[in-house]
FISERO-119364 format. One record per residue (C-alpha): x, y, z; residue number from 1; residue in one letter. Coordinates in steps of 0.001 Angstrom, whole numbers, m for minus. Layout:
residues N
<rec px="X" py="Y" pz="Z" num="NUM" residu="A"/>
...
//
This chain:
residues 110
<rec px="4572" py="28113" pz="m15058" num="1" residu="M"/>
<rec px="1298" py="28175" pz="m13256" num="2" residu="A"/>
<rec px="1137" py="27867" pz="m10224" num="3" residu="T"/>
<rec px="m1879" py="25486" pz="m8741" num="4" residu="L"/>
<rec px="m3870" py="26749" pz="m5378" num="5" residu="L"/>
<rec px="m5493" py="24386" pz="m3490" num="6" residu="H"/>
<rec px="m8101" py="26341" pz="m932" num="7" residu="S"/>
<rec px="m7473" py="25331" pz="2764" num="8" residu="P"/>
<rec px="m10388" py="23612" pz="3369" num="9" residu="D"/>
<rec px="m9744" py="21154" pz="6650" num="10" residu="P"/>
<rec px="m11940" py="18515" pz="5540" num="11" residu="S"/>
<rec px="m10182" py="17710" pz="2637" num="12" residu="H"/>
<rec px="m6960" py="15106" pz="3646" num="13" residu="H"/>
<rec px="m4333" py="13630" pz="1101" num="14" residu="H"/>
<rec px="m3039" py="10154" pz="1990" num="15" residu="T"/>
<rec px="m792" py="10386" pz="m1149" num="16" residu="H"/>
<rec px="3536" py="9691" pz="m584" num="17" residu="G"/>
<rec px="1869" py="8510" pz="3144" num="18" residu="Q"/>
<rec px="1745" py="5409" pz="4667" num="19" residu="A"/>
<rec px="m1862" py="4736" pz="6328" num="20" residu="L"/>
<rec px="m2354" py="3872" pz="9326" num="21" residu="P"/>
<rec px="m2535" py="849" pz="11043" num="22" residu="A"/>
<rec px="m6342" py="m902" pz="11283" num="23" residu="P"/>
<rec px="m7521" py="m674" pz="15189" num="24" residu="P"/>
<rec px="m7131" py="m3029" pz="17801" num="25" residu="G"/>
<rec px="m4266" py="m4992" pz="18684" num="26" residu="I"/>
<rec px="m2856" py="m7849" pz="14978" num="27" residu="G"/>
<rec px="m1276" py="m11021" pz="15088" num="28" residu="L"/>
<rec px="1894" py="m9735" pz="13661" num="29" residu="L"/>
<rec px="1715" py="m6102" pz="16228" num="30" residu="T"/>
<rec px="4443" py="m7608" pz="18338" num="31" residu="P"/>
<rec px="6545" py="m8861" pz="15372" num="32" residu="L"/>
<rec px="6589" py="m5318" pz="14355" num="33" residu="R"/>
<rec px="7316" py="m3982" pz="17292" num="34" residu="R"/>
<rec px="9909" py="m6117" pz="17412" num="35" residu="W"/>
<rec px="11381" py="m5529" pz="13974" num="36" residu="I"/>
<rec px="10706" py="m1618" pz="14792" num="37" residu="D"/>
<rec px="12889" py="m1363" pz="18117" num="38" residu="Q"/>
<rec px="15972" py="m3418" pz="16484" num="39" residu="L"/>
<rec px="19039" py="m1699" pz="16687" num="40" residu="E"/>
<rec px="21907" py="m1416" pz="14997" num="41" residu="V"/>
<rec px="24771" py="m3305" pz="16633" num="42" residu="P"/>
<rec px="28035" py="m3485" pz="14928" num="43" residu="N"/>
<rec px="29316" py="m2986" pz="10593" num="44" residu="R"/>
<rec px="28557" py="m6501" pz="9652" num="45" residu="R"/>
<rec px="24946" py="m6726" pz="11239" num="46" residu="F"/>
<rec px="24321" py="m3512" pz="9261" num="47" residu="A"/>
<rec px="25676" py="m4828" pz="6029" num="48" residu="H"/>
<rec px="24383" py="m7772" pz="6410" num="49" residu="L"/>
<rec px="20721" py="m7020" pz="6845" num="50" residu="V"/>
<rec px="21959" py="m4410" pz="3188" num="51" residu="C"/>
<rec px="21879" py="m7673" pz="1345" num="52" residu="R"/>
<rec px="19294" py="m9381" pz="2902" num="53" residu="L"/>
<rec px="16422" py="m7169" pz="2603" num="54" residu="I"/>
<rec px="17148" py="m5395" pz="m945" num="55" residu="P"/>
<rec px="16244" py="m1102" pz="m2157" num="56" residu="C"/>
<rec px="13701" py="m2414" pz="m4136" num="57" residu="C"/>
<rec px="11143" py="m5205" pz="m5285" num="58" residu="C"/>
<rec px="12248" py="m8081" pz="m7011" num="59" residu="P"/>
<rec px="9915" py="m8667" pz="m8012" num="60" residu="F"/>
<rec px="8381" py="m6170" pz="m10959" num="61" residu="E"/>
<rec px="9230" py="m6990" pz="m14097" num="62" residu="R"/>
<rec px="7986" py="m6187" pz="m17381" num="63" residu="D"/>
<rec px="7926" py="m9627" pz="m19961" num="64" residu="I"/>
<rec px="8121" py="m10349" pz="m23327" num="65" residu="T"/>
<rec px="5985" py="m13506" pz="m24179" num="66" residu="I"/>
<rec px="5097" py="m13493" pz="m28157" num="67" residu="L"/>
<rec px="6053" py="m10010" pz="m28409" num="68" residu="G"/>
<rec px="3466" py="m8568" pz="m26268" num="69" residu="R"/>
<rec px="5162" py="m7162" pz="m23072" num="70" residu="T"/>
<rec px="3217" py="m8271" pz="m18799" num="71" residu="F"/>
<rec px="3369" py="m5802" pz="m16576" num="72" residu="H"/>
<rec px="3842" py="m7717" pz="m13557" num="73" residu="I"/>
<rec px="3571" py="m5206" pz="m10136" num="74" residu="P"/>
<rec px="5913" py="m4517" pz="m7001" num="75" residu="A"/>
<rec px="4093" py="m7180" pz="m4953" num="76" residu="M"/>
<rec px="6465" py="m5670" pz="m1758" num="77" residu="C"/>
<rec px="3382" py="m3403" pz="m551" num="78" residu="K"/>
<rec px="1281" py="m7038" pz="119" num="79" residu="L"/>
<rec px="4337" py="m7907" pz="2345" num="80" residu="N"/>
<rec px="2815" py="m7235" pz="5768" num="81" residu="P"/>
<rec px="5738" py="m6379" pz="7058" num="82" residu="L"/>
<rec px="7588" py="m4091" pz="4475" num="83" residu="Y"/>
<rec px="7269" py="m968" pz="6437" num="84" residu="D"/>
<rec px="9470" py="m2241" pz="9160" num="85" residu="E"/>
<rec px="11683" py="m4194" pz="7433" num="86" residu="F"/>
<rec px="12432" py="m1234" pz="4844" num="87" residu="V"/>
<rec px="12658" py="1216" pz="8377" num="88" residu="G"/>
<rec px="15218" py="m1415" pz="9053" num="89" residu="L"/>
<rec px="17219" py="m1523" pz="5978" num="90" residu="R"/>
<rec px="17156" py="2824" pz="6467" num="91" residu="F"/>
<rec px="18223" py="2106" pz="10010" num="92" residu="R"/>
<rec px="21152" py="135" pz="8514" num="93" residu="S"/>
<rec px="21563" py="2541" pz="6158" num="94" residu="L"/>
<rec px="22680" py="5615" pz="8079" num="95" residu="A"/>
<rec px="24509" py="3297" pz="11000" num="96" residu="Y"/>
<rec px="26908" py="2608" pz="7916" num="97" residu="L"/>
<rec px="27395" py="6124" pz="6941" num="98" residu="T"/>
<rec px="26971" py="8103" pz="9739" num="99" residu="D"/>
<rec px="28299" py="5506" pz="12501" num="100" residu="V"/>
<rec px="31283" py="3325" pz="10329" num="101" residu="C"/>
<rec px="31759" py="6092" pz="7766" num="102" residu="G"/>
<rec px="30741" py="4659" pz="5121" num="103" residu="E"/>
<rec px="29930" py="4721" pz="1421" num="104" residu="D"/>
<rec px="26772" py="3112" pz="938" num="105" residu="V"/>
<rec px="26311" py="3576" pz="m2578" num="106" residu="T"/>
<rec px="26697" py="m229" pz="m3364" num="107" residu="Q"/>
<rec px="23425" py="m689" pz="m1896" num="108" residu="Y"/>
<rec px="20915" py="1879" pz="m3070" num="109" residu="I"/>
<rec px="19235" py="1505" pz="m7043" num="110" residu="C"/>
//
């Protein structure tokens, strides 16, 4: 098994797997983003509602075969400017159901 060595160069940064920083200044959606980020999961009913409404994976990504040719439609959920906030709310809901309610959430996991 080969080992990859990585020299610690302070000017070299990785961005894969990490969220990109928000653009500077206040955008039009910033108040809505903050509101969604600050939403608390108050009860089991709300948590189940969130988990049912916000899918665990993009429902638009798929392969379509037409006349023997396969076309891939990429996931477009990342184009939603509130995607990260919705994913965070879904995660908080799943955590509430498991940690507070002690429920099995495998039905909501893809």
